[in-house]
N, C-alpha and C positions, 0 to 999 in steps of 0.2 A: 461480883461486885463489879459496877460500869465506869467506864474512863471517864465518863463522859466532861463529868464536874471539870476536868486534868484538862479539856481542850481548851486551846485560846479563846475561845467567842464565851467561850462562860468562865471563863477567870475575873473576881470580882479587882479592876486596876484600881490603885492606891487612889486613895483619896489627897488632894490637896491640903497641907495643915500648915492655921495659919496660927504664930504666934507673935506678943511685940517681943523687940529683941533691947530696944532702947525710948527712951521718953525721950529722946534728943528729934530726934523722930516724931514731926507736928503735921498735923491735915491743918485746911484751913482753917476749922475750930481750934486746932489748939493739942485736939486728940492723936496720942500716942500711934502711927500707921502700925499694925501688921504685916509683916512679911509671910509671906507665901512659900511653903517647902514643897517638893516632889519627890520621894526617894530614888535612889537612882539603881537601875541594876546591873547584875554580877558581873555583865559583860562589858559594861561602860565601866564597875567600879575595878577593874581591872586593867581594862587599859589606865585609867588614872594613876596606879599602885604604878605598873610600868614607865609610866612616865617619871614617874617618883622615886624611881630604883636606877640605882648606875651601879659600875666594875670597880670596884673599890680593891686595891692589892696589897693582898694578905702576906706573902712573900713574892721572894725573888720571881716567878713565876708561877703566881699563884694569884686568881682574883676571883672573889667573888660579890655576889650583885648582894646590895643594900640599899634596901628600902627608906629613904627618911620618912620616917612617921607624920615628923609636921604636915612636911610639902603634901603628903597623899589629903592628911588633910584637911587641907587649905582649897587643894583641886573637889575634894567630895563634895567641901561646903559650897561653893560655887557652881559644883553641877547637880544640886538638893535644888536651890535656891533658884528659883523661878520669878521672885518679884521682890526686891526691885530688881531691876534687870541690870544686875553686875555686865552684862556685856554694851550696853547701851553709852556710844561713844558720846554722847552731849554730858551723861552720868559721869563717866569717865574726867574727862574734860573740867569738868565743876570742881572735880584734886587734884587735874595735874600728872594724873597717874594712867598705862597704857593696861590693860587687862583687863580680868573681871577680879585675881588674885591683891593685885599690886589694888585695886579699887576696895577691897572687901575690909583690908590692913590697915588702909586710910581711912575708911569712913567708923569702922570703929571700937572706940579704947580698948580697953585687956580686959577686964573684967565681963564688957558687953560680948567679947573674944568668946571666952570662956562661958559666959549662957550659952551662946549661939553655939561651938560644939555639943554643949550637952543637947541642943534640940537635932543636931546633926547626926547625933548619933543614936535616939528616940524613933526621929523620922525613919531611919536608916533600920533598924530593928537590931542594931547593937544594946547589950544587955548590958555589960560595961565598957571602958575605956579600952578593958583590958582584952576586952576580945577585940576591940577596933586592931591594936596593935600590935596582937594573932594574925589579924588577917592580912593585914598591911605586910607581916612576916610573909605569907603565903604567895 
């Protein structure tokens, strides 16, 4: 069998996925605006997990790495969202925050964030939230 299908230049690139997160964000005609998402590669996902991991003391001289699942998921969401640009300074300023993670938490209400998490799981090909938790542990 040929390996040509696996060569980088022959692999189909992930497509942008569009979804409405909330009817609160509307265009000038009053229509809900679609957000755009692109899956995150494993290399970047590992970096995000590392950023969300800290050493915790288990015993007197024994430490263990522990990943903050919620922080990892938030970082993954910011990385996956391509539109709106959560790194835009003017957008952050309009909410009085700095950084994409703070902006996302300020922009969305709880139910919207829950819906966003489901979309992030779908876009990044996690079959379930349990699979995402297991991924964060590794």
